[in-house]
C-alpha positions in Angstrom: 9.7 -13.8 12.3 6.5 -15.1 10.9 3.2 -13.2 11.1 -0.2 -13.9 9.7 -1.7 -11.5 7.2 -5.3 -11.2 6.2 -5.1 -13.7 3.3 -4.3 -16.5 5.8 -0.8 -17.2 4.4 2.3 -17.0 6.6 4.2 -13.9 5.6 7.8 -13.4 6.8 9.4 -10.1 7.4 13.1 -9.4 7.7 12.5 -6.5 10.1 9.4 -5.1 11.9 9.5 -1.5 13.3 6.9 0.1 15.5 6.7 3.9 15.0 3.4 4.3 16.9 3.4 7.6 18.8 5.8 9.2 16.3 4.6 11.9 13.9 5.6 13.4 10.6 8.4 13.2 9.5 9.7 10.7 12.1 8.0 7.5 10.7 9.5 8.2 7.2 13.0 8.8 8.7 12.8 5.6 10.8 11.7 3.7 7.7 14.5 5.0 5.6 17.1 4.2 8.3 15.9 0.6 8.7 15.5 -0.2 5.0 19.1 0.9 4.4 20.2 -1.8 6.9 18.5 -4.5 4.9 19.6 -6.4 1.9 17.9 -6.2 -1.5 14.7 -8.3 -1.6 14.2 -7.9 2.2 10.8 -7.0 3.6 10.2 -4.3 6.2 7.0 -4.1 8.1 6.1 -0.7 9.6 3.4 -0.2 12.2 2.3 3.4 12.6 -0.6 5.4 14.0 0.1 8.8 12.5 -2.7 9.3 9.9 -0.2 11.2 7.7 2.0 8.1 7.5 -0.3 6.6 4.8 0.5 9.3 2.3 4.1 10.0 3.6 5.4 6.4 3.5 3.5 5.6 0.3 5.1 8.7 -1.4 8.5 7.9 0.0 8.4 4.3 -1.3 7.4 5.5 -4.8 10.1 8.2 -4.8 12.8 5.9 -3.7 11.8 3.0 -6.0 11.1 0.4 -3.3 8.0 -1.8 -3.6 5.1 -1.0 -1.3 3.6 -4.5 -1.1 0.7 -3.7 1.2 -1.0 -1.0 3.4 -3.6 -2.2 5.9 -5.7 -0.1 8.2 -6.7 -1.7 11.5 -8.6 0.7 13.8 -6.3 3.7 14.2 -3.2 1.9 13.1 -1.6 1.4 9.7 0.6 -1.5 8.7 3.0 -1.2 5.7 5.1 -3.8 4.0 7.9 -2.5 1.8 10.3 -4.7 -0.2 13.8 -3.2 -0.7 14.6 -3.1 -4.4 18.0 -1.4 -4.5 
């Protein structure tokens, strides 16, 4: 799946999950489940609307050692891209 990011380059994601409408801790749980299904080096895009997700998913990525490649805010939505490292 190809999606355009703000820098104008085509960015590919191995999986995109939509956790809008879900609130803490569900977005982190869903992120964990989906990243475990992916291979090392894969990119997961998460779309969320829970304001707490910014801190929760960022902290989870740091704690687990995965690379948080980007966090973008668009209106009331957040988009994260995480690269699986292990």
